[in-house]
C-alpha positions as CSV (number, residue, x, y, z in Angstrom):
1,M,51.0,-112.5,-66.5
2,A,54.5,-111.9,-67.8
3,S,57.0,-109.9,-65.7
4,Y,58.6,-106.4,-67.1
5,T,61.8,-105.4,-65.8
6,E,62.4,-101.9,-66.7
7,P,65.9,-100.8,-68.4
8,L,68.1,-98.2,-66.6
9,R,67.0,-94.9,-67.7
10,S,69.5,-93.1,-68.6
11,Y,71.9,-91.3,-66.1
12,E,69.9,-93.0,-63.5
13,C,73.2,-94.0,-61.9
14,V,74.5,-91.0,-61.3
15,L,75.1,-89.3,-57.6
16,S,77.1,-86.5,-58.6
17,A,79.2,-85.1,-61.2
18,E,81.2,-81.5,-62.3
19,E,79.5,-79.9,-64.7
20,G,81.0,-79.7,-67.6
21,L,83.8,-81.3,-67.2
22,S,82.7,-85.5,-65.7
23,F,80.9,-86.2,-69.0
24,D,82.0,-87.3,-72.2
25,N,80.8,-88.7,-75.9
26,V,82.6,-91.7,-76.0
27,T,82.5,-94.2,-79.0
28,V,81.4,-97.8,-78.6
29,G,83.1,-100.6,-80.8
30,I,80.9,-103.0,-82.3
31,A,80.3,-105.9,-80.0
32,A,76.7,-105.7,-78.2
33,D,74.4,-103.4,-77.0
34,L,75.1,-102.2,-73.9
35,T,72.5,-100.3,-71.8
36,A,73.0,-96.9,-69.1
37,G,74.6,-98.2,-66.2
38,T,77.1,-100.8,-67.9
39,V,81.0,-100.1,-67.4
40,L,83.9,-99.7,-70.1
41,G,87.1,-100.0,-70.8
42,K,88.9,-98.8,-73.5
43,K,90.7,-100.8,-76.3
44,K,94.3,-99.8,-76.0
45,F,96.2,-102.8,-77.8
46,V,95.9,-104.6,-80.7
47,Q,97.8,-107.3,-82.8
48,A,99.2,-106.2,-86.2
49,A,102.2,-106.5,-88.7
50,A,102.8,-104.7,-91.1
51,P,105.4,-105.2,-94.3
52,I,108.1,-103.5,-96.0
53,P,107.2,-101.2,-98.5
54,A,108.7,-100.5,-102.0
55,I,108.7,-96.4,-102.7
56,V,105.7,-95.0,-104.8
57,G,107.3,-92.6,-108.2
58,T,110.1,-92.7,-110.3
59,G,112.6,-93.2,-107.3
60,T,114.4,-96.4,-106.6
61,G,115.5,-95.6,-102.5
62,L,114.9,-98.7,-100.6
63,M,113.4,-99.0,-97.0
64,S,114.8,-101.3,-94.8
65,A,115.3,-102.3,-90.8
66,L,111.7,-100.9,-90.5
67,I,110.2,-101.0,-86.3
68,F,107.5,-100.5,-84.3
69,G,107.8,-98.5,-80.9
70,P,105.2,-97.9,-78.2
71,D,102.9,-94.9,-79.8
72,V,102.4,-97.2,-83.3
73,Q,98.7,-96.3,-84.4
74,V,96.7,-98.8,-87.1
75,G,96.3,-97.3,-89.8
76,S,98.8,-95.8,-92.8
77,Y,102.2,-93.9,-91.7
78,V,103.3,-92.1,-95.4
79,I,106.5,-91.2,-95.8
80,T,107.1,-88.5,-97.9
81,L,110.5,-87.5,-100.4
82,L,110.8,-83.5,-99.5
83,A,113.5,-83.0,-101.9
84,T,115.4,-84.8,-105.3
85,S,118.9,-85.5,-103.5
86,A,120.8,-88.8,-102.3
87,T,119.9,-86.8,-98.6
88,A,116.7,-85.6,-99.5
89,A,114.6,-84.8,-96.3
90,F,111.1,-86.3,-96.0
91,S,107.7,-85.6,-94.0
92,V,106.0,-88.2,-91.6
93,V,102.8,-88.4,-91.2
94,A,101.6,-90.7,-88.6
95,P,98.0,-92.1,-89.2
96,D,95.6,-89.9,-87.2
97,G,96.8,-86.8,-89.2
98,N,99.8,-85.7,-86.9
99,A,103.2,-85.0,-88.1
100,L,105.9,-86.3,-86.6
101,T,109.6,-85.1,-87.2
102,N,111.4,-84.9,-90.3
103,G,113.7,-87.2,-91.3
104,A,116.7,-87.2,-94.0
105,V,117.7,-90.2,-97.3
106,G,120.8,-92.2,-95.8
107,T,120.4,-91.6,-91.9
108,A,118.7,-93.9,-89.6
109,Y,115.0,-92.6,-88.4
110,K,113.6,-92.8,-85.0
111,S,110.3,-91.8,-83.5
112,T,108.3,-93.0,-80.9
113,H,106.0,-94.4,-83.2
114,L,108.1,-96.3,-85.7
115,S,111.9,-96.0,-87.2
116,F,113.5,-97.2,-90.0
117,S,116.4,-96.1,-92.5
118,I,115.8,-95.2,-96.6
119,A,119.0,-96.1,-98.4
120,N,119.6,-93.8,-101.9
121,G,119.3,-96.3,-104.5
122,G,120.1,-94.3,-107.6
123,T,117.2,-91.7,-108.3
124,M,115.1,-89.8,-104.9
125,T,112.8,-87.9,-106.4
126,L,110.9,-85.5,-105.1
127,G,107.1,-86.4,-103.7
128,D,108.3,-90.3,-104.2
129,K,106.6,-91.7,-101.3
130,Y,106.2,-94.8,-98.9
131,T,103.0,-95.9,-97.7
132,V,103.8,-98.3,-94.2
133,V,100.3,-99.7,-93.6
134,V,99.5,-101.2,-90.2
135,S,97.3,-103.7,-90.7
136,A,94.9,-104.9,-87.8
137,A,95.2,-108.7,-86.3
138,G,97.9,-108.8,-90.0
139,T,100.4,-112.0,-90.4
140,P,103.6,-110.5,-89.8
141,V,106.0,-111.5,-92.8
142,I,109.3,-113.2,-92.1
143,V,111.9,-110.8,-93.4
144,G,115.0,-112.7,-94.6
145,T,115.5,-115.7,-96.9
146,G,113.9,-118.5,-95.5
147,S,109.8,-119.1,-95.5
148,G,108.1,-120.3,-92.7
149,V,104.9,-118.8,-92.0
150,M,103.4,-117.5,-88.2
151,S,100.0,-117.5,-87.3
152,G,98.1,-118.0,-84.4
153,I,99.4,-114.4,-82.5
154,T,97.5,-114.0,-79.3
155,L,97.9,-111.1,-76.8
156,D,98.3,-112.1,-73.1
157,K,98.4,-110.8,-69.4
158,Y,101.3,-108.4,-69.7
159,T,101.9,-107.3,-73.5
160,Q,103.7,-104.0,-74.4
161,A,102.7,-101.8,-76.8
162,G,105.1,-101.2,-79.9
163,T,107.4,-104.3,-82.0
164,Y,108.5,-108.2,-80.5
165,R,110.8,-109.6,-82.3
166,V,111.1,-113.5,-83.1
167,T,115.1,-114.5,-84.4
168,V,115.4,-117.5,-86.6
169,M,118.7,-118.9,-84.0
170,A,119.5,-121.7,-86.4
171,T,118.7,-123.2,-89.7
172,S,117.3,-125.8,-88.6
173,S,113.1,-127.4,-89.0
174,T,113.1,-127.3,-85.3
175,G,115.6,-124.6,-84.8
176,E,115.1,-122.2,-81.6
177,L,113.2,-118.5,-81.9
178,Q,114.8,-115.6,-80.1
179,V,111.6,-113.4,-79.0
180,T,112.4,-109.8,-77.6
181,A,109.5,-107.7,-76.4
182,P,109.2,-104.0,-76.8
183,D,111.5,-103.2,-74.4
184,G,114.8,-104.9,-74.8
185,T,114.1,-107.9,-72.3
186,K,115.1,-110.6,-74.6
187,L,111.8,-113.9,-73.2
188,P,112.5,-117.4,-73.0
189,Y,112.9,-118.6,-76.5
190,G,110.7,-120.5,-78.6
191,K,110.6,-123.7,-81.3
192,I,110.0,-123.9,-84.3
193,G,106.9,-125.8,-84.5
194,T,105.7,-125.5,-81.6
195,A,103.5,-123.0,-79.7
196,Y,105.3,-120.3,-78.6
197,T,103.5,-119.7,-75.2
198,S,104.3,-116.5,-72.5
199,N,102.3,-113.8,-70.4
200,Q,103.1,-111.0,-72.9
201,I,102.8,-113.2,-76.6
202,N,102.1,-116.1,-78.3
203,F,102.5,-117.4,-81.6
204,T,103.3,-120.5,-83.4
205,V,106.6,-121.0,-86.3
206,A,106.1,-123.8,-88.7
207,D,108.5,-124.7,-90.7
208,G,107.8,-123.5,-94.4
209,G,110.9,-125.4,-97.0
210,T,113.5,-123.3,-95.0
211,M,114.8,-120.9,-92.2
212,T,116.8,-119.3,-92.0
213,V,119.5,-118.0,-89.0
214,G,118.7,-114.4,-88.7
215,D,115.2,-114.1,-90.5
216,Y,113.1,-112.7,-87.9
217,Y,109.4,-111.5,-88.1
218,N,108.0,-108.1,-86.2
219,I,104.7,-108.5,-84.3
220,I,103.4,-105.7,-84.0
221,V,101.1,-104.3,-80.9
222,A,99.6,-101.3,-81.9
223,N,98.4,-98.2,-79.9
224,Q,94.7,-98.9,-80.8
225,S,92.9,-95.8,-78.4
226,A,95.7,-93.5,-80.6
227,V,93.0,-93.8,-83.4
228,T,89.9,-95.0,-83.0
229,G,89.6,-94.9,-79.1
230,Y,86.9,-97.2,-78.9
231,Y,84.9,-98.7,-74.9
232,Y,83.6,-101.9,-74.4
233,A,82.0,-103.3,-71.8
234,Y,84.1,-104.2,-69.1
235,D,85.9,-107.7,-69.1
236,P,88.1,-108.9,-66.2
237,T,89.4,-111.4,-68.7
238,A,90.6,-109.0,-71.9
239,V,94.9,-108.3,-72.4
240,D,94.2,-105.9,-74.7
241,G,92.4,-103.0,-72.1
242,T,89.2,-103.9,-71.6
243,Q,90.3,-105.5,-68.7
244,E,91.0,-101.5,-66.8
245,P,87.6,-100.2,-66.0
246,C,88.1,-96.6,-66.7
247,A,83.9,-95.0,-67.3
248,V,80.6,-95.7,-67.1
249,L,77.7,-95.4,-69.6
250,L,75.6,-93.5,-68.8
251,Q,72.9,-94.1,-71.9
252,P,71.9,-96.7,-74.5
253,A,74.6,-97.6,-76.8
254,L,72.9,-100.2,-80.1
255,A,76.8,-101.5,-80.9
256,A,75.6,-105.5,-81.8
257,S,76.4,-104.5,-85.3
258,A,77.6,-101.0,-85.5
259,A,79.6,-98.7,-83.3
260,A,78.0,-96.2,-81.1
261,T,78.5,-92.5,-79.5
262,A,77.3,-92.2,-76.6
263,T,77.7,-89.8,-73.1
264,A,79.8,-91.9,-70.4
265,L,81.0,-90.8,-67.2
266,T,85.0,-90.1,-67.3
267,R,86.3,-89.0,-64.2
268,L,85.6,-87.1,-61.2
269,G,81.3,-88.4,-60.1
270,E,79.8,-90.7,-58.0
271,V,78.1,-93.4,-59.2
272,K,74.9,-96.0,-57.4
273,S,77.0,-99.7,-57.7
274,A,73.0,-100.8,-57.2
275,S,72.5,-98.7,-60.9
276,L,75.7,-100.1,-62.6
277,A,75.6,-103.1,-65.3
278,W,78.0,-105.4,-65.8
279,K,79.5,-108.0,-68.4
280,A,77.8,-111.4,-67.4
281,N,81.5,-113.3,-66.4
282,V,82.3,-110.3,-64.2
283,S,82.0,-111.9,-60.3
284,A,81.6,-110.1,-57.4
285,A,85.1,-110.0,-56.0
286,E,85.5,-108.9,-59.3
287,K,83.0,-105.9,-59.2
288,V,84.7,-104.9,-55.4
289,A,88.1,-104.8,-57.5
290,A,86.8,-103.0,-60.5
291,A,85.0,-100.5,-58.4
292,R,88.5,-99.2,-56.5
293,Q,90.1,-99.2,-60.0
294,L,86.9,-97.0,-61.4
295,L,88.3,-94.5,-58.8
296,A,92.4,-95.2,-59.4
297,N,91.8,-95.0,-62.9
298,S,89.6,-91.8,-63.3
299,M,88.7,-90.3,-59.6
300,I,85.0,-92.0,-60.1
301,A,83.5,-93.3,-56.8
302,V,81.0,-95.9,-56.2
303,R,78.7,-96.2,-53.0
304,S,76.5,-98.4,-52.6
């Protein structure tokens, strides 16, 4: 006779919680169907790219010096001119719909999301727009006169949110590359044609015919949680934020082919260790460490 193992029932793992405070509806990202009791991590970081956009409208103002800060989000930033003037004010709206601080043509714009300059290019017309599209998994385009192609971009254990700038230091097919982290730290030099590896960012720049000193690439690490807030099964080997356990799923989430909404214990509660579900690659030692992290991250205590 075939045996049958009954899956954990919804809320079965909960020992105690604060009504109206401990539970949240969360979105589980597309990856796999998850059972009740699954320990979750929240995806925080995603590698992205964004080209400098041209103006849309009748004006000729040019955007330059585009760079992204630690709060950069995946999606479209819309910059709209609020007047017809060489020093016109402009509004900036983030992908999540929040309005950022206004700026002005001819004055460098700075924020924790993105920074740039708009120069008066002859005409600046009320209502003209720039749309800066930050695309997840996008490939950075070289800024300058060269044509070298970047590929193989991956995040690593100590990735920072913001912009990694990779600058060509010599006009050569094997020239050095200066790699600067979002916080301004200079990482070890790389070389054109050789895979670059570090504990923050990895990539390869291939010689594309011309490589000109001063050309650069912007590798964006976007704040994924700011827009989507997707949760996945905790994975200690991940580098996108899901390596930090922060919640426990309380009901099944059918997320193998589509994102799913479910209830999770996200703070101030106790759960039974025997009723927790884990991704297959999580070792016994990592489960013990995850229990300590749950308590530190979300005040969720794991009891035997």
